[in-house]
C-alpha positions, 0 to 999 in steps of 0.5 A: 578463560578455559570455560569460554574456550570450551563454550566456543569449541562446543558450538553445535549450530546458530540461529538468527532472531530479530537481526541478532546472531545466537549460538547454540551451545551444549557442554558439561555445565550449560545449555542454551543460547549465547547472544552475539551482539557484534552482529550488525544488521542493516535495516532495509527499506524498499518503496514502490510508487505508482501513478497513472494519468490515464489507462488503456481504453482498449481494456476499459471499453473506450474510456482512458480516464484522463487525470492530471497529477497522478504521475507527479504524485508518484514522482514526489513520493519517490523523492520522499522515499529516496531522501529517507534511504529507500530503494525505489521502483517507480511505475508511471501510467503505461508501466503501471500494469497489474503484472508489474505491480504484483511483481514489484510487491513480490520481489520486495517481500522476498528481500525484506525481513522482520524489522524492515519496511516497505512503502507502497504509494498509489495515485490513480482511479479507484474502481469496483467489481462484483464480489464473487467470493462473498467476502464483502458486506457491500457485495463489491470488490474495490480496485485500483485501476491499473493501466491494463486492468483493475487490481482487485483489493483481494489481490492486493491483500494477497500480495501483502500477505507475502511479507513475513511477520515483523515487516512494516508496510506503509501504504498511501492510496490517493484514489477514490474507494481508498478508505480501506480500499474496501468500500463503495462510494456515496452519491454526490449531487454535483457529479453524474456518477454514471457517466463522469468523474468531473463535477459541475465546477470542472473538478476531476475526481479519482474514480471510474464512472459506474457505466465505465465500470459496468462496460469494463466488467462486461467486456472482460467478464471471463478474465475478471470472474477467474480472479474474483472466484479464486478461492485462496483470495477469499478473506485475504486481508486476514492472512496478512502477517506484517504490520500495515498502516494505510493512510488514504485519500478519503473516507469510503463515502467520499471522493479524492480530488485530482489537481494540477500539480498533485492530488489534493491528499498528496499535496497536503501530505507533502505540505505537512511532511515539510521536506522531512522536518515533520517529527511526529508519529503516523497518527499525527501526520494523518491528523495534520493532513486532515487539518488542511483538507476540506470537509468533504474529503477526510483521509482515513487511517486504517490498520491491517495485520499484526498491530505494532504500536512502536511502528505507529509511533515512529517518525514517518518514512523511518527505515 
């Protein structure tokens, strides 16, 4: 008993590691750390859900990009997150600005520690801009078309790089160009890509037509060039320390289809999830979604940052 009392009274300082408190001790017989197991850290989950049914035509050169189900996607992903205990911020259409998205991610990064989880879902148009910092093989930076401007993939990766190592990041992107949020889209003979995102059967897809992208860039060239030439955004994906799982709406050379009640990808995600009765891993969730999708839209599974096999094996949305 005397030695225990002596250890306690010789405490010099303490550290926290992986949610456990360790007391550093130095006395006549021992040096090192004692792990205190009675400290109970509550793991946190924060979610940011984004859905845009249209964008601001004053920025996008007269184009408003009308879609039907992106807000429904965000609402449903909010419900999933809340059912699992996440604290949720939801941004719909006019509130889904670049400032609000970046601030939402940054606030979460400041709150979350190793072992915590951040869920980010996006439903809306994908776009692209010229690669000005030479970090893309295809010479284009892919984007999310937010309400007031396009958010460049380098900016998104820079936001994700704010999270500390050990944080789990789960990203769902129901948009075109979403396979890695880093590639261009292939031709589809049923769609006039230059002028429209609607095919010859009236189906809408979640990408901004090429002429819209060109006009938008020309109309806002000064604003975008400032972002695209920012030095610290170059190769920002390599700066991500957290463990990221991206499950996207389609491959890089495919289109993500909109719908009446949900986007096709989100609809099948929710169907496989079955209101929380699904008990597989993230890879099994991805495989289940693929099994219900048409051959011309295959969701992608992509990892960024620190690989975490334990995270991949967890039941989806586990805090």
